[in-house]
C-alpha positions as CSV (number, residue, x, y, z in Angstrom):
1,M,195.2,183.4,259.6
2,S,197.9,183.0,262.3
3,V,199.5,185.4,264.6
4,L,202.7,184.6,266.5
5,T,203.2,187.2,269.2
6,A,206.3,188.5,270.7
7,S,205.6,186.4,273.8
8,G,206.1,183.3,271.7
9,V,202.5,182.1,271.6
10,G,201.3,181.4,268.1
11,I,197.6,180.8,267.3
12,V,196.7,179.0,264.1
13,R,193.1,178.8,262.9
14,G,192.0,176.6,260.1
15,Q,189.6,173.8,259.1
16,E,190.2,170.1,259.9
17,A,188.1,167.0,259.9
18,D,186.8,165.8,263.3
19,S,188.4,162.8,265.0
20,T,185.4,160.6,264.0
21,G,186.3,160.8,260.3
22,N,183.0,162.5,259.3
23,D,182.9,165.1,256.5
24,E,181.8,167.7,259.0
25,N,184.6,170.2,259.5
26,T,185.2,172.0,262.7
27,A,187.3,175.0,263.5
28,L,190.6,174.1,265.1
29,V,192.8,176.4,267.3
30,T,196.3,175.3,267.9
31,Q,199.4,176.9,269.2
32,L,202.8,176.8,267.5
33,C,204.7,177.8,270.6
34,N,203.6,178.0,274.2
35,F,206.5,178.6,276.6
36,D,204.2,178.2,279.7
37,K,203.3,174.6,279.0
38,P,205.3,171.5,278.3
39,L,205.5,170.2,274.7
40,L,202.6,167.9,273.9
41,D,202.6,164.9,271.6
42,P,201.8,166.4,268.1
43,S,199.4,163.5,267.5
44,D,197.4,164.4,270.7
45,D,194.6,166.5,269.3
46,A,193.0,166.8,272.7
47,G,195.8,169.0,274.1
48,G,196.7,171.0,270.9
49,K,199.7,170.8,268.6
50,F,202.7,172.6,270.1
51,C,206.0,172.7,268.3
52,G,209.3,172.3,270.2
53,C,210.2,175.9,271.1
54,D,213.4,176.4,273.1
55,V,215.1,179.5,274.3
56,E,218.9,179.6,274.4
57,S,221.5,182.2,275.1
58,S,223.5,183.0,272.0
59,P,227.2,183.9,272.3
60,P,229.0,186.1,272.8
61,W,226.6,188.4,274.6
62,G,224.1,185.9,275.9
63,I,221.1,187.4,274.1
64,P,218.1,185.0,274.3
65,V,217.2,183.4,271.0
66,V,214.3,181.1,270.0
67,L,214.6,177.7,268.2
68,I,211.4,176.3,266.7
69,D,211.2,172.6,265.8
70,C,208.0,171.7,264.0
71,R,209.3,168.6,262.3
72,D,206.6,166.0,261.4
73,H,203.7,167.9,262.9
74,H,201.3,167.3,260.0
75,L,201.2,171.0,259.3
76,Q,199.7,172.2,256.0
77,N,198.9,175.5,254.3
78,A,195.2,175.2,255.0
79,I,195.7,175.4,258.8
80,F,198.9,177.4,258.9
81,R,199.3,181.1,258.0
82,A,202.2,182.3,260.1
83,E,202.9,186.0,259.7
84,T,205.1,186.9,262.6
85,L,207.5,184.6,264.3
86,P,208.3,184.9,268.1
87,Q,210.7,187.7,268.8
88,G,214.3,186.5,268.6
89,T,213.6,183.4,266.5
90,I,216.7,182.4,264.7
91,R,215.9,178.8,263.6
92,A,212.6,177.3,262.3
93,D,212.5,173.7,261.2
94,M,209.3,172.9,259.3
95,S,210.5,169.8,257.6
96,Y,208.5,166.6,257.1
97,N,205.1,168.3,257.0
98,K,202.5,168.7,254.3
99,F,203.0,172.2,252.9
100,V,202.3,172.6,249.2
101,E,203.7,176.2,249.1
102,V,206.1,178.2,251.2
103,P,204.4,179.7,254.3
104,L,204.7,183.5,254.5
105,F,207.0,183.8,257.5
106,S,208.1,187.1,258.9
107,G,211.1,187.5,261.2
108,D,214.0,189.8,260.8
109,K,216.2,187.6,263.1
110,L,215.5,184.3,261.3
111,K,218.8,182.7,260.1
112,F,218.0,179.1,259.4
113,L,214.8,177.8,257.7
114,S,214.1,174.2,256.7
115,L,211.2,173.2,254.6
116,R,212.7,169.8,253.7
117,N,210.5,166.9,252.7
118,N,207.2,168.7,252.1
119,A,205.0,168.8,249.0
120,I,206.0,172.2,247.7
121,T,205.4,172.4,243.9
122,S,206.3,176.0,243.1
123,L,208.0,179.1,244.5
124,K,206.5,182.5,244.2
125,D,208.3,185.7,243.4
126,K,209.9,187.3,246.5
127,N,208.8,184.3,248.5
128,F,211.3,185.0,251.3
129,A,211.3,188.8,251.3
130,N,210.1,189.0,254.9
131,V,213.0,186.8,256.2
132,S,215.8,188.6,254.4
133,G,218.3,187.8,257.1
134,L,218.4,184.1,256.2
135,V,221.8,182.4,256.1
136,E,220.7,178.9,255.4
137,L,217.6,177.7,253.4
138,D,216.7,174.1,252.9
139,L,214.1,173.3,250.2
140,S,215.2,169.8,249.4
141,E,213.0,166.7,248.9
142,N,210.0,168.7,247.5
143,E,208.3,168.8,244.1
144,I,209.6,172.1,242.8
145,E,209.9,172.2,238.9
146,L,210.8,175.7,238.1
147,I,213.0,178.4,239.7
148,N,211.9,181.9,238.7
149,S,214.3,184.8,238.4
150,D,212.8,186.7,241.4
151,V,212.2,183.9,243.9
152,F,215.2,184.7,246.0
153,T,215.0,188.5,245.8
154,G,216.1,190.1,249.1
155,L,218.2,187.2,250.4
156,V,221.4,189.1,250.2
157,T,223.0,187.4,253.2
158,L,222.1,183.8,252.3
159,R,225.2,181.6,252.2
160,Q,223.8,178.1,251.8
161,L,220.9,177.0,249.5
162,N,219.8,173.3,249.2
163,L,217.4,172.5,246.3
164,A,218.3,168.8,246.1
165,E,215.8,166.0,245.2
166,N,213.2,168.1,243.6
167,R,211.9,168.0,240.0
168,I,213.6,171.1,238.7
169,T,214.0,171.2,234.9
170,V,214.4,174.9,234.3
171,I,216.1,177.7,236.1
172,Q,215.5,181.1,234.7
173,A,218.3,183.4,233.9
174,N,220.1,185.0,236.8
175,A,217.8,183.3,239.3
176,F,220.7,183.2,241.8
177,S,222.1,186.6,241.2
178,P,220.3,188.2,244.2
179,L,222.3,185.8,246.4
180,Q,225.4,188.0,246.6
181,H,227.0,186.0,249.4
182,L,226.0,182.5,248.4
183,E,228.8,180.1,249.2
184,H,227.2,176.6,248.9
185,L,224.7,175.6,246.3
186,V,223.1,172.1,246.1
187,L,221.2,171.2,242.9
188,S,221.8,167.4,243.1
189,H,219.2,164.9,242.0
190,N,217.2,167.2,239.7
191,P,216.6,166.4,236.0
192,L,218.6,169.4,234.9
193,G,220.4,167.7,232.0
194,A,218.3,168.9,229.2
195,F,218.5,172.5,230.5
196,L,222.2,172.6,231.4
197,N,223.3,170.6,228.3
198,A,221.3,172.7,225.8
199,T,224.1,175.2,225.3
200,E,227.8,175.3,226.0
201,N,227.5,178.3,228.2
202,D,229.3,178.2,231.5
203,I,227.0,177.2,234.3
204,F,228.0,180.3,236.3
205,L,226.9,182.5,233.5
206,K,223.7,180.6,232.9
207,L,222.6,180.6,236.6
208,G,223.9,184.0,237.5
209,V,225.9,182.6,240.4
210,T,228.4,185.0,241.8
211,P,232.2,184.2,242.1
212,R,231.8,183.9,245.9
213,L,230.4,180.4,245.4
214,S,232.9,177.9,246.8
215,I,230.9,174.7,246.8
216,I,228.5,173.4,244.1
217,E,226.9,170.0,244.1
218,L,225.5,168.6,240.8
219,E,225.2,165.0,241.6
220,N,222.8,162.9,239.4
221,C,221.6,165.7,237.2
222,S,221.9,163.8,233.9
223,L,224.8,166.0,232.8
224,T,226.7,165.0,229.6
225,V,228.9,168.1,229.5
226,V,230.0,170.5,232.1
227,D,231.7,173.9,232.0
228,L,232.7,175.6,235.3
229,T,235.6,177.6,234.1
230,N,234.1,180.9,235.4
231,G,233.9,179.5,239.0
232,V,237.1,181.1,240.0
233,G,236.1,180.9,243.7
234,L,235.1,177.2,243.6
235,D,236.8,175.0,246.1
236,Q,234.7,171.9,246.1
237,I,232.8,170.4,243.1
238,V,230.5,167.4,243.1
239,L,229.7,166.0,239.6
240,S,229.1,162.4,240.6
241,Y,226.6,159.9,238.9
242,N,226.2,161.8,235.7
243,Q,226.9,160.8,232.1
244,L,230.1,162.8,231.7
245,L,232.8,161.5,229.3
246,S,235.1,164.4,229.5
247,I,236.0,166.8,232.4
248,Q,238.3,169.5,231.1
249,K,236.6,172.8,231.8
250,L,237.2,173.2,235.5
251,P,238.6,176.1,237.6
252,K,242.2,175.8,238.6
253,A,241.7,176.5,242.3
254,V,239.5,173.5,243.1
255,T,240.7,171.4,246.0
256,H,238.0,168.7,246.2
257,L,236.5,167.0,243.2
258,D,234.0,164.1,243.2
259,I,233.3,162.5,239.8
260,S,232.1,159.1,241.1
261,G,229.8,157.0,239.0
262,N,230.5,158.5,235.6
263,P,231.1,156.2,232.6
264,F,234.8,156.7,232.0
265,K,236.7,153.6,230.9
266,T,240.3,154.8,231.4
267,M,242.0,157.7,233.2
268,S,244.6,159.0,230.8
269,A,247.2,161.8,231.1
270,K,244.6,164.2,229.5
271,F,241.7,163.0,231.6
272,L,241.7,166.0,233.9
273,P,243.2,169.5,233.4
274,H,246.3,170.3,235.4
275,L,244.6,171.1,238.8
276,F,247.6,172.3,240.8
277,H,245.6,172.7,244.0
278,L,243.5,169.5,243.9
279,Q,243.9,167.6,247.2
280,H,240.9,165.2,247.2
281,L,239.8,163.2,244.2
282,T,236.8,160.9,244.6
283,M,236.1,158.3,241.9
284,E,233.9,155.8,243.7
285,D,231.6,153.2,241.9
286,M,233.0,153.9,238.4
287,P,231.1,151.3,236.4
288,Y,233.5,151.0,233.4
289,L,236.9,152.3,234.7
290,Y,239.5,149.6,234.3
291,K,242.8,151.4,234.1
292,L,244.8,154.3,235.4
293,E,247.2,155.0,232.6
294,E,250.7,156.4,232.7
295,Y,250.8,160.0,233.8
296,A,247.1,159.9,234.7
297,L,247.9,161.7,238.0
298,F,250.9,163.7,236.9
299,G,249.0,167.0,236.7
300,L,247.9,166.8,240.3
301,P,251.0,167.6,242.3
302,R,249.1,168.2,245.6
303,L,246.9,165.2,245.5
304,S,246.8,163.7,249.0
305,H,243.6,161.7,249.0
306,L,242.5,159.4,246.1
307,N,239.3,157.3,246.6
308,L,238.5,154.6,244.0
309,Q,236.3,152.4,246.2
310,G,233.8,150.2,244.5
311,S,235.1,150.6,241.0
312,R,234.9,146.9,240.5
313,N,236.3,146.8,236.9
314,L,239.5,148.6,237.9
315,T,242.4,146.1,237.4
316,T,245.4,148.2,236.4
317,F,247.2,150.9,238.3
318,D,250.1,151.9,236.1
319,P,253.5,152.0,237.8
320,H,254.0,155.5,236.3
321,A,250.6,156.9,237.0
322,F,252.2,159.7,239.0
323,G,254.9,160.3,236.3
324,R,258.3,158.9,235.7
325,N,260.0,161.8,237.5
326,V,258.3,160.6,240.8
327,V,259.5,157.0,240.1
328,L,263.0,158.4,239.6
329,N,262.7,160.3,242.9
330,E,263.2,163.6,241.0
331,T,260.0,165.1,242.4
332,D,257.9,164.3,245.5
333,A,254.4,162.9,245.7
334,V,252.2,163.9,248.7
335,L,249.7,161.1,248.5
336,Q,248.5,160.2,252.0
337,E,245.4,158.1,251.5
338,L,244.6,155.6,248.7
339,I,241.3,153.7,248.8
340,L,241.2,150.7,246.5
341,K,238.6,148.9,248.5
342,G,236.2,146.7,246.3
343,T,238.3,147.1,243.1
344,S,239.8,144.3,241.0
345,I,243.4,145.3,241.6
346,R,245.5,142.1,241.7
347,T,248.9,143.6,242.1
348,L,250.8,146.9,242.6
349,N,254.2,147.5,241.0
350,S,257.0,148.3,243.3
351,S,257.7,151.4,241.1
352,L,255.0,153.1,243.1
353,L,257.1,153.0,246.2
354,Q,258.3,156.6,245.7
355,A,254.8,157.8,245.2
356,F,253.7,156.1,248.4
357,D,256.5,157.7,250.4
358,Q,254.1,159.7,252.6
359,L,251.2,157.2,252.5
360,N,249.5,156.5,255.8
361,V,246.3,154.8,254.5
362,L,246.1,152.1,251.9
363,D,242.9,150.2,251.9
364,L,242.9,147.0,249.8
365,T,239.9,145.4,251.4
366,G,238.1,143.0,249.1
367,T,240.7,143.2,246.2
368,P,241.6,139.8,244.6
369,L,245.3,140.2,245.5
370,T,247.9,137.8,244.0
371,C,250.3,137.3,246.9
372,D,253.6,136.8,245.1
373,C,257.0,138.5,244.9
374,N,255.4,141.5,243.2
375,V,253.6,142.6,246.4
376,R,256.4,141.8,248.8
377,W,257.3,145.5,248.9
378,L,253.9,146.4,250.4
379,K,255.0,144.8,253.6
380,T,257.7,147.5,253.9
381,L,255.1,150.2,254.1
382,N,254.1,151.4,257.5
383,V,250.4,151.1,256.8
384,T,247.6,148.6,257.4
385,T,246.3,147.4,254.0
386,H,243.5,145.0,255.1
387,A,244.6,143.0,252.1
388,S,243.8,139.2,251.8
389,C,245.2,136.8,249.2
390,T,243.2,135.2,246.4
391,K,246.1,133.5,244.7
392,P,248.0,131.3,245.0
393,M,245.8,128.6,246.5
394,S,248.3,127.9,249.3
395,L,247.8,131.4,250.6
396,R,244.1,131.9,249.7
397,G,242.2,133.8,252.4
398,Q,245.2,134.7,254.4
399,Q,246.0,138.3,255.4
400,L,249.0,139.8,253.6
401,A,250.2,141.2,256.9
402,D,250.4,137.7,258.4
403,I,252.5,136.1,255.6
404,A,256.3,135.9,255.8
405,E,258.2,137.6,253.0
406,D,259.9,134.3,252.0
407,R,256.5,132.8,251.2
408,L,255.7,135.5,248.7
409,Q,257.3,133.9,245.6
410,C,256.8,134.2,241.9
411,K,256.9,131.4,239.3
412,E,260.0,132.9,237.8
413,E,261.8,132.7,241.1
414,K,260.7,129.1,241.5
415,S,261.8,128.1,238.0
416,W,265.2,129.7,238.5
417,L,265.7,127.8,241.8
418,Y,264.6,124.5,240.1
419,T,267.0,125.2,237.2
420,V,269.9,125.8,239.6
421,F,269.0,122.7,241.6
422,N,268.9,120.5,238.5
423,V,272.3,121.9,237.3
424,V,273.9,121.2,240.6
425,L,272.3,117.7,240.6
426,V,273.7,116.9,237.1
427,V,277.1,118.1,238.1
428,L,277.0,116.1,241.2
429,L,276.0,113.0,239.2
430,V,278.8,113.5,236.7
431,V,281.3,113.8,239.5
432,L,280.0,110.7,241.1
433,V,280.1,108.8,237.9
434,G,283.6,110.0,237.2
435,A,284.7,109.0,240.6
436,A,283.2,105.5,240.2
437,V,285.0,105.0,236.8
438,Y,288.2,106.0,238.3
439,L,287.9,103.6,241.2
440,I,287.1,100.8,238.8
441,Y,290.1,101.6,236.8
442,L,292.3,101.6,239.9
443,A,290.8,98.2,240.8
444,I,291.6,96.4,237.5
445,R,295.0,97.8,236.4
446,P,298.2,95.8,237.3
447,R,300.0,96.6,240.4
448,R,303.1,98.7,240.2
449,Q,305.3,96.1,241.9
450,Q,304.5,93.4,239.4
451,V,305.3,95.7,236.5
452,Q,308.6,96.6,238.0
453,L,309.5,93.0,238.6
454,R,308.8,92.0,235.0
455,N,311.0,94.9,233.9
456,K,314.0,93.4,235.9
457,V,313.8,89.8,234.6
458,G,316.0,89.5,231.4
459,V,317.3,86.7,229.2
460,N,320.4,86.1,231.2
461,S,318.6,86.2,234.5
462,P,318.4,83.0,236.6
463,Y,314.7,83.8,236.8
464,A,314.2,83.9,233.1
465,R,311.8,81.4,231.5
466,V,313.5,78.1,230.5
467,T,312.4,76.3,227.4
468,I,313.2,72.6,227.5
469,E,313.6,71.2,224.0
470,P,312.8,67.4,223.3
471,N,315.8,65.1,223.2
472,Q,316.8,64.8,219.6
473,A,318.4,61.5,220.2
474,E,315.1,59.9,220.9
475,N,313.9,60.8,217.5
476,L,316.5,58.7,215.8
477,Y,314.8,55.6,217.0
């Protein structure tokens, strides 16, 4: 049994093997807090095992409060039975110890309790009834398998509950209903798929979570379907690394949605419901996603941050993914950040220019970009893309930002230039040949003066040709 007095000195009595390793057990007296002595090394058995116990003045009135840090002090249930915490204790960190069940703390001022990374296998009914003022409770990284309906009875003021990385397979009906002010619930990395997928009931109705909940995390819970339509107060939803093929039953007020690592192949116009308040959409490490289709982002008019990092099969970002009315500049897009790092995007159509009007972050690190005339428009954006060229070979490895626009050419442009050049060359050759023929003609035709002279010589002209006939007299002889 342990007693922690108002003065802050806690005495814990238990059984522990001696330092020689013999089976003989000896009684051990240790102190959880001793404000009159400095903190000793928790591995130093000779001086006792004190936790880190600090006194601070809390705002606004400066009332002294106690903060207890017992992380990694090898504490276990056999040698720890704390009943009353030092007066004014508001925080107790008992993480990274060896507890197999929750110690029975008692402290009406305790606000923050962490039992992270212990070996707790089960939670008892009304386990936290004596610390009913808790605001945050961390039970992550334990071995809890079942959540009973009365475990959290009395925790009316609790706002944050972390049950991640346990072995929870079943949560009894209305287990969270006593948590009337719960705002943040973490159930990630628990094998809850068989339990949550068994029926089509809304998760809120199944768990008894109140509408005050604004953040729910269900990462890697083997979910194949999800229904959160009754979460009218939900602001942030994490559904990453599950087996979801459809996400339609979501509350309209959500502003942050993480669906990374799910096996979607395409993002179509009906992929998500019209989430008019969604601002952040995270789709990292999508193993099969290869295309964002036309109107895929049309129903998200307030989307400002889109993260597709690590979706290595993504090759196509449709020019009308935001809708044709955005391309026609009939409506505005408010996208400020687009992360395409590590995707297989080779080009982005210039029709996206209107959607990128307010863009201040465009990360194309690691994309196999084809640096031709189709990406020339990216250089007009006032953003740093970190894009490097894969094709053509003449530009391979160069940064897009360092390449002059006239070097970003397409084959079509080159073919057109070659055609024009060839036509001009043929015309030039024809002209030259024609000129040569004309010069030859001028060289071989009679001169004008000779022609005129011939025309002036007639029969009666003294210059006419004279034909001398033979003397006929000579023929007589």
